[in-house]
N, C-alpha and C positions, 0 to 999 in steps of 0.2 A: 594259694590261700592259707592263711594261718588256722582259720577254725575248720574242724573236722566236717567233712560232706557227710549228711545222714543218709545216702542211698543213690538209687541211680538217679543220672542226670535225664530230665525231660527234655526232649527234642524240640526245637523252636517250631517245627510243623506242627506237632500236637497243639501247642499253645496259640499257635496262629489259627489253625482250625477251630479253636472254642472261642474265638471274638467274633461275635455280631454285630451288625448295625441295627439297631433298634432307637425310634425315637431320634433319627439322625446322628446318633451316637455310639461309637465302638464300647461294646460292652461285653463283660461275661458273665455267665450265669452262676448262680450258687452251686448248683450240682457238679459243675466243671470245675468249678475252683476247689470244692471240696474233696472233688477225686484227685487233683493236682496236690492239694493240701496232704492228702491220705488221712483225710478226716470224714465224717458222716456228715451229709448235709444239714441232717437233723442239728448236730452239734455247732456247724456253721452259723445256722439261723440263730440258734440259741445265744451264741455269742454277739452276734449283729443286735439281736432284739435286749440284750442287757445294756450295749454299749449306743442305743437307738441315738443318742445326741451327736454321735461323732459320723452320723451317716446321714447329712441333709439331702435333699432332693436331687442336686446336681452330682452325687456320690453314688447314690442307689435309688432303685426305685423298684415297685413291683409290676409284673407284667400284667397288661389287662386281659380281659377274656380274647377280645379282637387279636391281640398280639399274640397272644399264646396259641389261637388257632393258626394265626398267619405262621408262625414259627414252625408249628408242626406240621403244616403242609410243605415246608419244606423239605421235610425228610420223607414225605408220602408214607405215613404211618398211621395205622387205623386208629380210630378212636377208643376202641376195646384196648389198645395197649396203653394208650397215653403217655406212653415214654415213663411209665413209672412214677406219673405226676400226680399228687393229691392236691397238691396248693400251688398257685400260681408262683413261679420261679422270682427270686430277687435278682436285678439285673445291676451289675456293678460297673460304674464307669472308671477309667485308669485313676483316679482320685480314690475311689471308692476300694479298688483293690489295693491300692497303697495303704489305706487306712485298715484294711483287713489286717495287715502284717501286725500292726501295733494291739490289734484285738486276739489274734491268733498268735500266741507269742509261742512259736515251737520253731527249732532249727528248720524244720522242712518248709513250714509256711513261710520263713525269711528268704530261704535259697528259691523257691518259687516264684516268691512275690519278685525278687531281683532279677530273675530271669523275664518275667511278665513286663515289667516295667522298661528293661532294655528292648523288648520286642515293641513295646507301644512307642518308645522311642524311635526305632528303626521306623515304624510305620509313620510317624510324623516327618521324618526326614525323606522317605519315598514320596510322600504327599508334596512335601517343598519342591523336590527335585521335579517331580513330575507336573509341575504348578508351573514352573519354568519351561519346561518343554510345551505344556499345553499352551502358553502364552506366546511362546515362539511360532509354533504352529497356525495359532489363529492370525498372526501377525502376517506370516506368508498366505494364507487364505485370504486376508483381505486385500493384499497386493495381487494375488492372483484373480479375485474378483474384480478390482480395477484394471487390470490389464486387459481381461475378458470383456469389459465394458468399452474399452479403447479400442479393441480390435473389431467389435462389433459396429463402433463409430465408423472406423476406416473404410469396411466393408460397406457400410451405408453409403458412404461420400464416393466410394466406387461404383457402386450401382447406380448413383443419380448421375455420375459422369458418364458411365456406360449409356444409361438411357438417353443423355443429352446428346450424345454422339451418334447415335443411332436415329433419333428421333428425326432431326432434320433431313436425313437422308430418305426416310419412310415417309415424309409431307410433302418431299420433291419440290421444295422451297426455290425460290428464283436462286441462281448465282449469285454471289455478293459482287459488288463492284470492286475491281482491284484498286487497291491503295499504293500509291506513290506519285512519281515524277510521269507526267503525262506528256508524250510527244506530239507536237501537231502534226496532221496530215498534210502532205505537200497537195499543191494545186498543180493541175497540168495543164 
């Protein structure tokens, strides 16, 4: 890189662990982003509020009370601790995180943002790859189900044939007349 790095490199695993699924979207919380950007959460929120027109609902939203309780329960923390939260956190989607880099114009923010975008891209790629695998597995399951049904039909027919073969013996029916050419009996 031509540009000077601003500090330690954040491992991918740390960023991945800060991505949550809320309202069916992969999001990052304001407090986690502030930590990664090495700014106070309060300052990050101030910048967002100053530029609120850059953050439509599909870029950023505030957690509801229920979502916050559900999120807290994931970490099994007590309510008295409240994880240092006085206000409901902002949740930033991938586009919202991208927009944050234009609002927070620091080298660290840009550097971390690039890394976050690469991780979101990797998630999307893994999802597409897994979709192909999942579709192949579903196709195999359908074939297996059809084969199972066909095998059941074969066994049912075999059972019916066995019952037909055994049932005449049980009923002691008259033996059938033989079929074929009959030779006349000689008269003496």
